[in-house]
N, C-alpha and C positions, 0 to 999 in steps of 0.2 A: 504493499499499500504504498509506504513511502518513498520507492523509486516511481509509483505513477506519479504522485502528489508533485516529485520534481519535475517529472517530465511535462507534467501539465503546466506548471508553475512556468520553467523556461519557455514553454510553447506560446505562454500569454505573456511572457515579457516581451518574444519575438514579434507577435503580434502587434504589440503596442508600439513599437518602433517601425513597423511599415506603415502603421495608420496614424502618421505625424498628425497631432493635433494643429490646427487652423487656428492661429493668435490673432494674424494681422487684422488690424482694422485701419478704416480708411483714415484715418489721422495720421497713422503711422505711414502711409503710403505716401501720403501729402510731406510729411517728413523728409521719407528718404527722396524724394524730387527735390525738397528744397537743400536738401543738406549736399546733394549733387551740385548743386548751384555753387555753395557757399563754400564749398571748397575748389571746384575746379573753372569756375567763370571770372575769367579776367573782366573786372567790372567796370575799367575805363577803357579797353578797347572794345567789351563786348562781343566776346568771341572765346572761344575755349581753350584752355590750357592744353597741354600735353599730358604733364602728371601734377601731383601735389608737390612736387619739387619746384617746378617752376615759380616764377614769381610775377610774370607777365605771359601774356601771348602774343610775342611779337613778330615771328617769322619761323620757316618750317626746319622743322628737325625732330630727331628721335627721341629726345629730353633723356630723362634720368638712365633711363637704360644703357643707354650708350654712354653717360657720366658726362652730359651737358647739361647743363642748369642756366643756359644763359637767355632764358624767355623764348623757348619752343611754342608754338602753337599746335593744338590738335590737328591731325591732318584734313585738309581740305574736304575730303569726301565724308569726315567721322563729323564733321561741324554741322552737314546736312541732317545727319540723324538726331545731332543733339538740338536741331532746329524745328524736325519733326515732334519730338519729345515735347517740346515745348508748344506746341499746336496740339499735339494731343491733350496736354495740362488744360490749355482752354476748352477746349471741346468737352472735355469731362465735367469740369465745373461748371459750364454750359448745362450739359446734360443735369447735373445734378442739381440747378438751379441755387447756385452759391455767387451770386454775385460781387461779393468780396475778394474771391479767388476770381473768378472772371476779370475784373477790373485790374487783379493784380499781375494775371499773366498776359493781358493785353499790355500793358504799359512796360513789360519784361521783351515780348515778342518785339516791340517795336524799337524799342533800344538794339535788342540781338540783332533782327534782321538789317537794321542801321550799322552795325557795327560788321556784318558779316560782308555786308555789299562795301562798304569802305574800306575793308580788309583785304578783301579778294575783287581787287581791279573795278570795282563801280559794277561788276558782273560783268564785264565784256569778257565774253567768253572766247575772243578771236585773240587774246592775251596768253604767249605761252609760257611767259617767266617761270621759272620753276620754284621760286620763294613763293610766290603767293597770286600765280596764273592757276591758266588750266592746261595740261599738258597729255591726259589721259582721257578717253572717252567716258569710262564709267566715272571719273570723277565729277563730269559735268553731268551726268545723269541722273546721280544720286540727287544735285541738286533740283535739276528737270523737275522731281517727284515731290520733292519737299518744297518747291513754288509753288506746284500746282495745289499741293493741297491747304498753301497759304491762302490763294485765293480762294478755294472752296470753301476757307473756315471765315474769311476776314471781306472777299469782295472786290479787294483792292485792285485796279486795272495793272498797275505795274506787276503783280505777282504773277498774272497770266502772262504778260509782256513778256516778262523775263524767262518765264519757264518754257512758251514757244520758241522764243530766239536761242536757249539752250538745246532743246530737242531738235531744231533744225541746224543748230551748227552742228552736233553729231551725227546727224542722218545726212546732210548734203558735206561735211568739209567744209574749210574756214578759205576764203580767198587769199585772207593774208598769210597765213602759216602754207598754204600750199596742199594740205590734205586733201585726200579726193572722199572722205567720210566714212563714216561706220559700218556702211550699210555693203554688206557684199551679196551686192547683186548677182544674180543669174544670169542678168542677160550679159554680165561680165565676164562672171568665174564661172567654166561649167563644171557640171558633176558634182562630183563633192564639196567641190572649192566653194561653190556659192552656196548663198542663202545664210541668214542671220547675220550678226553685226561684228565688227573688228574690235580688236580691245583698246589697240594704241595706234598711234601712225610713230612713224620714225625718219630721221631725225624731228626733235620736238619740235626746233625752230624754223625750220625749212623743209617738210617732210617731202619723202620720196613717195609714187602713187604704191597702193597695196599690191601685194601680190599673191599666189596661190601658196595655202599652208601658213599664213598668217594666222597667229591664236584668234580664235573667237570663243570666248571665255562665257559663262553663266552669269558671271557677274556685270555684264553688257546688256545681255539676251534678255534675261528676266527683266530686270529695271527699264528697259526700254518697253516691254510690252505694257508693264506697270504706268508707266508716264503716257504711253499712247492713249490706254484705256482712261485713265484720269482726265488728261488733255481732252478726247472726243466726247467726255460727260460734259466740261466744262465751257469750250466752244461754241457760239451762237451758230444755227441753222444759217443755212443761203449763203454763206460766203463763196467768192467765185474762186475758181482755181486760181493761185495763182500762176504766172508764167515767168516768173524769173528763174535762173539756173539754179541759185542758191536760195531759195524764198526762206524768210523768218517766221513763217506761220502757213498750217495748211488749214483744209477744211475739216467737218466735223465727223464725214463720211471717211477721210484718208486716213486721219487716226485709228478709225476702228479696223480698217481693211490691213493696214501695217501691224498693228499688234498681232490678228489674226494670224497672220503671213509670219509673221519672227516668232510667234508662240511655236505655231506649226514643225517650222522648220528646229525649233530648240526644245522644244519639248522630243520628236523623233530622235535628234541627235544626240543629245544631253541627258535626257532622263528615261529611254528607251523602254525602261520593265520597271515595275516594283517600288517606283518615289524616289528613288535613288539619284541624285545630282553630280554628272560629271563635272570636272572644273573649267574643260573647257576641251578644243579638239585643235589641230594642226592641220589637220587634213585626212590623218588613220583614222582609229577609230576614236572613242571618247576616253579621255584621259581622266580616270578618278581618284581623286582627293575629297575624304569629306569635308564640307566646309559649314556650317548653320546657316551664312549669311545666303549661300546659292539654293538651300534647301528655303529657308523664307521665302526670297523671290518669286521660286518657282511655284509655289503654294499662294503668293499674293498675285502673283499673274494670273494664275488656275481660277482663285477664287472671283476674279474681277470680270473673265471674261464669262465666267459662268453667272454671274449677276447680271450683264449685258447681252450675253444671248440666249439661256436658258436651255444651251448644252449640257447634257449630262456629263460628257466625257473629260469637262474640265473640273466639273464634282469630284468624278473620281480621283483624279490626279493629284486636286488639293488633299484629298482623305489620304493616299496613298504616299504622298511625299511628306504628311504629318506622319504618321504610322513609321514611316522609315527613320524618323528621327527620333520617336519614341521606343522604337524596338533597337537601334543598332549607333545612336549616339548620343547614349545616356549612362552615367555612371549608376549604378546598384538598383536594388527594388522598388525605390521612390524614385528613379527615373531622372536622378538632377543631371541637368545637360553638363555634357562635354566642355570644358574651357580650352580655347587654344590661344597660346599666350607668344603666339608672333607678332610680329609689329603688326599695330593696329586690328590685332583680329581680337581680342577682347570686344569689340564692338559687336560682333556678332549677336547676341544675345537681345539686344536692342533693337537690331534688324528683325529678329526672330519676332521678337514683341510687336511690332507694326503690323505682321501678316497673320498671325496665328490667332488674332480673335476672329476673324473673316471664320473660319474653320469651327472654333466653339461656339459661338452667338450665332451667325449665319446659316451656316451648314448645321448646324443643330448637334454636332459635335462633342456631348458635354463632358465625354469621361476625360479627356483632356485637362479640364480645369482642373481635376484634381491633381494631377501631377505638375501644374503650374503652380497651385498654393504650395506645394510640397517644395518646390523650387524656391518660391518666395519666402515660404519660412525658414528654410534651411541658409536662405544668404542672409536675411535677416538675423536670425539666431548667430550666424559668425561674422556679422558687422562689425569693426570697429563702433563702438559704443560713444568713445567720444568726439570723433568727426561725423559719426554717421555712414560712414564710407565702406561699400563690399569692393574687393579688388577685382572681384569676377568670379574666381571659381568658389561656387558657392559652397561647397565641401570642406573647404579651408579658412581656417580663422583669420579675417585680417586684424593686424595687429595695430597698434599707436603710433608707432613708427616706422609699419610699411609704407613705402612709395606705392599712391594709387594713381594708375593711369586711368585718362579720362574715357578710354575706351572699355576698359573690364569696369570700369565705374560705373559707366551707364546701365549695364545688364539688369541688377533690380528695382532702378527706379522706373526704368523703361517698361518691366515687367507689371510693374505698382500702377503704374499709370491707365495699364490698357486692360488690368484684370480688378475690377473695383472690388475689395475685400466683402461687401454688405450684397455682393452678386452671387449665390451659389448654383450648383447642379439642377437644385429643383426649381429656378427661376429659366434655366434656358430649354426653349421648346426643343424636343426630339429630332425635328424637320420641318421640311417646309409641305406645304398643301399644292397641287399641280390645279389651274384653273385655266381648262381650254376654252376657247373663241366661245363666245354665244351663249355662256352658261347666266343663270339668274338667280336673285336674292335681292335681298333689301338695300336702302342705298346707305353709304358710309363713305368719308373723305380716304383718296388715296392719296400715299407718300410712297417716296423714295425710300432707299434703305436707309440713306442717311438723313433722312428727315424733311425734303423738300415736297412739298405741295403740289400734287400732279395734277388733281381734280377733285373737284366737291360735290360731294351726295351724288356719288357714286351709283350706279346700280352695278351688281356683280359680271353682268352681260357687257357694259361699259369698260370693266376692269378686265374683262379676257378679250376686249378689242385694242387694248395698250399695244406698245411696241414689246415685245418679248422681253422678260426680265425678272427681278424680283421688286416687289412691291409689299407695303405694310396695307393691310385692309381690314376693319373689323376687329383690328388689334390683332391680327396674324401676317404670319408670311407667307406671300403666294408668290408662285411662279407662274407666268403665263408666258404659255406656247404658242406657235406659232407655226 
């Protein structure tokens, strides 16, 4: 009997470890974000520092990991991720009806937008200087996405203008720099060498044309899809088709057409089976190296195209990509996300935080909320309580004396902003209702997933005749199929 009781006790202890208690509150989540800004935002220049050892964010540099404490700013593309976090903070405050926090984060947004614009050459995407200019395609495209979300949130025309300019600079190339653009046009590159997006141009200041076998990476292809989806949603109907060789904006239809085209190439070439995303391809087969940000943007691109088209293949891909992360890119039974400690790689969890909510909330895959709550709890428990920072490896305690990079330090607050503590799995719908054209029902207002009014006092039949996609109707998520 004693042996049986001992075994039962051991099993109970193991069970308690697996069923990690979630004690995070909304106020803790807001504090985590504010602590991140307190420690890592240069409040004079209003851009982010590379790490906590930097007194300022003045110039490009790898920071303390290279024994450089001269005032290194975080990488230009990671600044876009931190800017996304700020937009997420504002949107969460708005959703929760917290006017004080809305005002606080709108004020902070305006400061940071001004700081980023000033530091990064006034968002002149044709300036390739390697200190604070633009010299890799994906660096630009991360900002395209962030600026589109800024316009979506705040409605200022300048944000949309800069988002479109940056997208077109990547797609068509720059007359000043001389590159021929990131788009690997199948009309120019035959067979396996055509399709998708090139990662870089070389030389940086005076580029040569791209050639067969140049690298086409996941980190430019799937962000391009995301940016094109966002711009399709945001630009007005009825634009004239541009005639310039290098236009600075495109039509609503063109953005969706290119989103679908790039996604089709990238998903078939870089993610052909089981949701795993390759890092890229030079011309042979896909080159696999698991990175969370590639999974994240694949998931995000899949979700956005599903919402825009209603095509179930995108939904399947999003779920498969998420499943791969939690089966193969985590530690232990609590599914704590793997941490990558290469240059700038700590930011990957923040990018995952940007897109995973669409899987959990919009696709109704609520089982993943439990895993994210365990990640948030582990990160919080292992934070440095003095500064409120967690260095990025959620399973490892961050000491008060540790150097914390903004990259790894962004993971915990990014997840907390996107997964409010007060929302449990019971609050999430299991799935979506399909609404065929011509259905009937009682009247109600129709909204897009992001809360924009589409039609007042609509019948279910009118909803069924809307453009295909996802809508909110009678407090339910509805999928219109055509």
